N, C-alpha and C positions, 0 to 999 in steps of 0.2 A: 287428463292424468281423472282417475281413481281419487273421487272427494273422499274424505275420512270423514267418517258417521259420524262413528261414537269411538272411545277410548276403550283402557282395561276394565275403569268402574262401568263402562255400558250408557254414562253417557251422555249425550251432544259434545263434543266438541265446539270452545271459541272460535268465531273466524278468525280470531287474533292468532289459536295453535293452526289450526289449517293450513295460513300459511306462512306464514315459519315452517310449518315444513319444509312445503314443497318447494324452501328456500331451499331451505338443507338439503333436498332430494337434490334439487340444481344443480348446490355443490359437489355432493360428491360423485356425477355424471357426469361435470365440467372438469375432474378431477382426472378423472379416464377419458376425455375426449384425446383425439387423436389429431389436430390442427389449433393451431391459434385462432384460426376465424371460428370454429365448433363455441373452444371455450370460453372467448368472448359473447358468444352470443347467444350462452346458457347464464351465464353470468350477469348480462344485465338483464334474460329475464324472472333471474334470482334479488334480484338488484330489484326488479318493480313489487315485486311479491312481498319483498322489509317497507319501500314504498308505502302502498295499501299498507301495510302492520302498525308502521308509523301514523297517517293517514286515524287511522281508525282507535287507536290510543288518543289523539287529538281531539277528535270527537267527544270522545268517551269523558275524557276533564272540562270538554266546557263546556258550559252554562247553554240549560238551550232555552233557545229565546223564540218566540212567536210571532213575535211581531213583522219581521220577513216568509209568514207564510204566504201559498203562493197563489195567485188570484182568483183560479178558479177556486178553493177552498172558500173565499174571506166573501164570493160572488155566489156560492151554492149553502154557508151559514152565515154570514153577516157577521152584526157583530156581536150574533145574541150566544159560538158557544164558547168568546170571552170573559161570560159572564159566570160560565161554569162551575 
């Protein structure tokens, strides 16, 4: 698939908008599918893109919690970076 880098304004497209565009494109293609198997596969992939949109939106709406930092980050930086 071609990556949607910019919209008409010349600004980068958000991941959410990009994923929605992919899902919509797949729905258009599924509409033209000649077999139920092809249509089902395309709709499954479109649904996957929309699931990613939902996950991104949930991640953005939840507060950032640094208490679950990766063990390698804590080992490298120790507790010093928590005071910053």
